[in-house]
C-alpha positions in Angstrom: 30.2 7.6 12.4 31.7 9.4 15.4 29.7 11.8 17.6 31.6 14.9 16.2 30.7 14.2 12.6 27.3 15.6 11.5 24.7 13.3 10.1 25.6 14.1 6.5 23.0 11.8 4.8 20.3 13.6 6.9 21.7 17.0 5.9 21.8 15.9 2.3 18.1 14.9 2.5 17.2 18.3 4.0 19.1 20.1 1.3 17.5 17.9 -1.3 14.1 19.0 -0.2 15.2 22.6 -0.3 16.4 22.5 -3.8 13.4 20.4 -4.9 11.2 23.2 -3.5 13.1 25.8 -5.5 12.8 23.6 -8.6 9.1 23.4 -8.2 8.9 27.2 -7.7 10.9 27.8 -10.9 8.7 25.4 -12.8 5.6 27.3 -11.6 7.2 30.6 -12.8 8.1 29.0 -16.1 4.5 27.9 -16.7 3.2 31.4 -15.8 5.6 33.3 -18.1 5.1 30.8 -20.9 1.3 31.3 -20.8 1.8 35.1 -20.8 4.1 34.9 -23.8 1.6 32.7 -25.7 -1.3 34.9 -24.9 0.4 38.0 -26.3 1.6 36.2 -29.4 -1.9 34.6 -30.0 -3.7 37.9 -29.5 -1.4 39.6 -32.0 -1.8 36.8 -34.5 -5.6 36.8 -34.1 -5.7 40.6 -34.7 -3.5 40.3 -37.7 -5.6 37.5 -39.2 -8.9 39.4 -38.5 -7.4 42.5 -40.2 -6.2 40.5 -43.2 -9.6 38.9 -43.7 -11.4 42.2 -43.3 -9.2 43.8 -45.9 -10.3 41.1 -48.4 -13.9 42.2 -48.0 -13.1 45.6 -49.3 -14.3 47.7 -46.4 -14.5 51.5 -46.6 -15.1 54.3 -44.1 -15.4 53.3 -40.5 -14.8 49.7 -41.2 -11.5 50.5 -42.9 -10.4 52.5 -39.8 -11.2 49.6 -37.5 -9.3 47.2 -39.8 -6.3 49.6 -39.8 -6.5 49.9 -36.0 -6.5 46.1 -35.7 -3.5 45.8 -38.0 -1.7 48.5 -36.0 -2.5 46.8 -32.7 -1.2 43.4 -33.9 2.0 45.1 -35.0 2.3 46.7 -31.5 1.8 43.4 -29.8 4.4 41.7 -32.0 6.9 44.4 -31.1 6.0 44.5 -27.4 6.2 40.7 -26.7 10.1 40.6 -27.0 10.3 43.8 -24.9 8.1 42.3 -22.2 10.5 39.3 -22.2 8.0 36.7 -21.2 9.5 34.0 -23.4 13.0 34.8 -22.2 11.9 34.8 -18.5 10.1 31.5 -19.0 13.2 29.9 -20.5 15.4 31.2 -17.6 13.0 29.7 -15.1 12.8 26.4 -17.0 16.7 26.1 -17.0 16.9 27.0 -13.3 14.1 24.6 -12.3 15.9 21.8 -14.2 19.3 22.7 -12.6 17.8 22.7 -9.1 16.1 19.4 -9.7 19.3 17.8 -10.8 21.1 19.2 -7.7 18.3 17.7 -5.5 19.0 14.3 -7.0 22.7 14.7 -6.2 21.9 15.7 -2.6 19.6 12.7 -2.2 22.3 10.3 -3.6 24.8 11.6 -1.1 23.5 9.1 1.5 24.6 6.2 -0.8 28.3 7.4 -1.0 30.9 5.8 1.2 31.0 7.6 4.5 34.5 8.9 4.0 33.5 10.7 0.7 30.3 12.3 2.1 31.8 15.4 3.7 33.7 16.5 0.6 30.7 15.7 -1.6 28.4 17.7 0.7 30.7 20.7 0.6 30.9 20.5 -3.2 27.1 20.3 -3.6 26.5 23.2 -1.2 29.0 25.2 -3.2 27.2 24.3 -6.5 23.9 25.3 -4.9 25.3 28.7 -3.9 26.5 29.3 -7.4 23.2 28.3 -8.9 21.2 30.5 -6.5 23.4 33.5 -7.4 23.3 32.8 -11.2 19.6 31.9 -11.6 16.7 34.2 -11.9 14.8 35.0 -8.7 11.7 33.2 -7.7 8.8 35.6 -7.0 6.8 35.3 -3.7 3.6 34.1 -5.4 5.5 31.0 -6.6 6.7 30.2 -3.1 3.1 30.7 -1.8 1.6 28.5 -4.5 4.1 25.7 -3.8 3.3 25.9 -0.1 -0.4 25.8 -0.8 -0.1 22.8 -3.1 2.0 21.0 -0.5 -0.5 21.7 2.2 -3.3 20.3 0.0 -1.2 17.2 -0.7 -0.5 16.6 3.0 -4.1 17.0 3.8 -5.1 14.4 1.2 -2.4 12.0 2.4 -3.7 12.3 6.0 -7.3 11.7 4.9 -6.2 8.6 2.9 -4.2 7.3 5.8 -7.2 7.8 8.1 -9.5 5.9 5.6 -6.9 3.0 5.3 -6.8 2.6 9.0 -10.5 2.6 9.3 -12.5 3.0 12.4 -10.9 1.6 15.6 -12.4 -1.6 16.8 -12.8 -2.4 20.5 
């Protein structure tokens, strides 16, 4: 490698880490939106089931009003869930996370290509990353902060483990 050519394998590893981080952030977002979608759906189903069971008991008066309200609320939840778009947002984050993860693998594998092919491959991968970033849903700040917090915890655990493996210094 001449002194004018950048260290393409190192650049590929750096970019691999960047897209891995984005993949993790999308996966965190996917999990959050999937949980929200399930919560709304389960709440609606539980209300509908409770209203249905209550109707079978033959309630009248105030009990009938409560059952009617529960049935109405379950219908509202069933109608609101698609409007909120939690399931759609979860799926968009799942697809984006998977796409960024695959791109990270390609960046990592860049170092194993013949040296003459690396510059063109790097250019193509960065182009794909730009397209993917523009086409995919945005990652919210909380997901970035959560990923950073998890990485910090992981690094702390690794440092403690290395310290325990080395043991106390002997003189």
